[in-house]
Structures are given as C-alpha cells and as structure tokens.
N, C-alpha and C positions, 0 to 999 in steps of 0.2 A: 718140768715136762709133764708130770702127772697132773698138775693143776690145769694145764692147757687142754688135756684130752676132753674133759666134760664140755668145755666151751666150744671146741671144734665140732663135737658131736651135735650140739645144739644148733650151730650155724649150718651144718650139712642138712639137718632135719628141716630147718626153716626154709632152706633153699629148695629142697625136694617138694615140700608142701605148696610153695608158691608157684611152682612150674606148672603151666597149663598144657593140655594136650594140643597138638597141632590142629586137629579138627575143630576144637572149641575156639581156638584163636581165629581160624578161618571163618567160622560161623559168625563170630562177633564182628569181624571186619566186613564181611560181605552182606550181612543182614541189612535190609533197607530200613530207612527211617520210618517209624510208624506213621508219621504225618504225611509222608509221600504216598503210602499205600492207599489212602482214602481220597487222594486228590483226583477229581474228575474234570474232564474237559468238555464243556458244552459244545454241541454241534453248531455249525454256522446257522444263522437265522434263516437262510434260504435253502438249507439242506432238504433234499427230497428223498424219501424212503421208497426206492423203486421196488424193492422186494415186497413191501407191504402193499403197494399199489398193484403189483402183479397178483398177489393173493386175493385182493378185493375184486380184480377183474375176473379171475377164474371163478370166484364165488358167484358173481353176477351171471356169468355164462352158464354155469351149472343150474342156477335157479331158473333162468329163461328156458333152457333146454328141457328141464324137468317139467315145467308147467305146460309148455307147448306140446310135448310128447304125451302128457296125460290127456289133454283135450283132443289131440290128434287121434290117440288110441280109442278114446270113447266114441269119436265120430266114425272111425273105421268100423267099430262094432255095430253102430246104429245104421249107417248108410253106406258103408264101403268107401272106396277112394274118392268118389265124387263128393260125398259129404265131408271127407277129410280136407279136400281142397278148399271147400267153402270156409271151413274153420280156419285154415291157414291164412286165407285171404282176409278174414275179418278179425282174427284174434292175435296173429303174430305181432303186428305193429302195436296194438294196444298193450300187450304184455311187455314188449320192448320199451315203450315209453314209460310205463309204470316202474319197471325195475331201474331204468336209468335215473328216474327222479328219486327213487328210494335210496339208491346207492351213491348218488352224487357223481355220476359219470355219463358218458355217451356210449350206448350199446347199439350194435348193428351187425349186419351180415353183408358180405360182398362176395362176388363170384365173377369170373371171366365169362361164365355161361349163366347169366342171371335170369331169373324169372320175372322179377319186378325191376323195372328200369331204375328205381331208386337204389338198388343194390349193386349198381355198377361201381367198380373200384376206381379210386383216384390213382395218381402216379405212384405214390409210395406203397399203397395197398396192393397195387398190381405187381410191384417188384417183390413184395413179400409172398404173394400167391405163387409167383414163379419159383421163388426159393423153396417154398413148401413142396411144390411139385417135384423139384430136383431132389430134395432130401427124401421124399417118399419113393421116388424111382430108384434111389441109391440103397433102399432097404429099410429106412426108418419107418416105424409105425406111426400112423397119423395121431393116435391117442397120445403119444409122448412128445409130439412136436409143438413148439410154441415160439413166439418171438416178441421182444419188447425193446423199446428205446425211449429216451427223453430227447426230443428234438426242439430246435428253435433256440432263441436267445431272449433274455429279459422277460418282459411280460408275455411274450409269445411262446414261451416254453410249454411243451405239451408232452404228456405221457401217452405212449401208444402201445397197444398190446393186440396180438392176433393169434388165433388158434384154429387149426383146420376143422372143417365139418366133413366127417366121413359119410359115405353112402352106405346105409344099412339095407338089409333085405327088404324091409317094409317100404323103403323109399322108392324102390324101382317101380312101384305101382303108378307113381306120378312122374318119376324122373328117369325111368329106365329106357330100354330100347324097344320093348314090346308093350305099348300102351293101348288100352281098349278104346274103341270109338267114343264111348260115353265120356271117358276121361279127356280125350282129345277135344271133345266139344266144349266141355266146361273150361278147359285151359284156354282155348281160343277165345272164349267169351270174357274171361277174367284177365287173361294175360296175352293180348294179341301179339306182343313182341317176344314171347317166351323163347328162351334159348336153353333152358335147364332140363334137357332130356339127353338120352344116350348114355347114361351112367350105368355102371355095374356095381354090385356090392364090393366095398373096399376102395372105390374111387374117392378122390377128394372133390366134393361138390362146390366148395368155396371155403369161407372162413368167417369166424366171429371176429368182430373188431370192437375194441374198447379204447376210448380216448378220454382224456380229462386235462384241463389246464393244470400245470404244476403248482401254480400259486394257490389253488383251492384245497 
C-alpha cells in the first residue's frame, strides 16, 4: 500500500495539470479560423454606391450655390437688385454647365413657380417638390430635407437627387411680394413668363436637382 501512494499522487497531479478552465476551452472551440477572418466578398460588378453619389451631388450643389451667391452678392453691391438679376440671367446657366461637366453629373434647378421656363419640373420632380412642401409644412427644416433614388432598369438606370432651395431675406428683392418698379421692368424684359414671385423668407422656392446614369 505504501508503494502505491507515490504513484497515486503522481497520477492525481498529472490529471490536475492537464485539466483546462472552461473559459479556455470555450474560447478554443468558438475562436474562428484565421483563414476565415480575412476572407472578403467582392461586391457585384453592377453595384452602385448611392451614398457616395449622394455626397457627390451635395458637393456639386454647395459649389454651385457658393459661386452664384458670390457673384450675386458682388452685383448687389455694385448695382442693386437690377444688376443682380442680370448676373443671374447670364451666369447661373454657365456655372451650372461647368460644374456638371467637372463633376460628371447633370445639375439643375426646378420649381412649380419657375422664373425660367427651362426650370419647369417633370413628373417625378413635381412629385418630390410636393413631398418637400408637405414635409416643410409638417415642421421639417428645409436645410435638412433631401431625397434620392435609383430609378429605371438595365441601361436606363438613373441616380436622382433633390434638395430644397430656401428663400432668404436677400431673395425677396427679386422673388418677394413687394418688388420695385425697376425690378419688375427688368424681370418682364428677361423673363416674360416669370412666376417666381410672392415668396417670403423661409419659403421653399424650388429645388436643386442632380441626375446621372448609374452605369457611369
């Protein structure tokens, strides 16, 4: 019996040393294979990053608004609202076309009460304008409202983005309810079919529109 005690002690000690804690065992069982953690799945070849397209659209709008406002402000200082209208008439489209080409998209403006007939909305743009008006009437700030979608199928798929144009205090000189005779005269000369008056600060005058084919 005495000879068996040392052997039993060694066996118990070996058994204790070889026993692992439950947490260690669980960790070993559940740890993922290292090869699996670096496996990446390529996106489909025709995948379209709508979030990136939206950021690009917003960037183009900010660039256009900043440039036009700078020229508009300078004209207001030099010759008042009449001079500013002349600048909008000659420069807005040129700035729009240049930014559209630089950014690889189609930038424009639309309104139900448009000044330039070329800014009349089509069916889907008209629906979005109505949605913006409803959201604004419900209490949403125009600054934070926007809309986007990818429409169409196959080669006709198109990314669309719209953002409201708010009426600022300076805008009512040419778009407000009390317009001077001098301003009315130049508006009648440049825009005989003008409907873009009667606005107050805070109103939505229309919206910026950005479109581009999804395949580009």
